[in-house]
C-alpha positions in Angstrom: 10.2 -16.0 -2.4 12.2 -13.8 -0.1 12.6 -11.1 -2.8 8.8 -11.0 -3.1 8.3 -10.5 0.6 11.0 -7.7 0.6 9.5 -6.0 -2.4 6.0 -6.3 -0.9 7.2 -4.8 2.3 8.8 -1.8 0.5 5.6 -1.3 -1.5 3.5 -1.5 1.8 5.7 1.1 3.4 5.5 3.4 0.4 1.8 3.1 0.2 1.4 3.9 3.9 3.6 6.9 3.6 1.8 8.2 0.5 -1.6 7.5 2.1 -0.9 9.8 5.0 1.0 12.4 3.0 -1.9 12.6 0.5 -4.4 12.8 3.3 -2.5 15.7 4.8 -1.6 17.7 1.7 -4.5 17.4 -0.8 -7.7 19.2 -0.3 -9.5 18.4 -3.5 -12.4 16.0 -3.1 -12.3 13.5 -5.9 -8.5 13.6 -6.4 -7.9 12.9 -2.8 -10.5 10.1 -2.6 -9.1 8.4 -5.7 -5.5 8.7 -4.5 -6.3 7.3 -1.0 -8.3 4.5 -2.6 -5.4 3.5 -4.8 -2.9 3.6 -2.0 -5.2 1.6 0.2 -5.6 -1.1 -2.5 -1.9 -1.3 -3.0 -1.3 -1.6 0.8 -3.9 -4.3 1.2 -2.6 -6.2 -1.8 0.9 -6.0 -0.3 -0.2 -7.3 3.0 -2.1 -10.2 1.4 1.0 -11.1 -0.7 3.3 -11.0 2.4 1.0 -13.3 4.4 0.5 -15.7 1.5 4.3 -16.0 0.9 5.1 -16.2 4.7 2.7 -19.0 5.4 3.4 -20.8 2.2 -0.2 -20.8 1.0 
């Protein structure tokens, strides 16, 4: 269970970094929207996983 929380935290940090990096660097419309959407989905999924594992649900 602890490994899952650690890996989810790493994935969350990576998705936040890539989200802001992509938002700053990319200027193309569709590519930027798709990339930001994917990073947001991974970030939200990681947060949900961390909360579920932390609270034992």
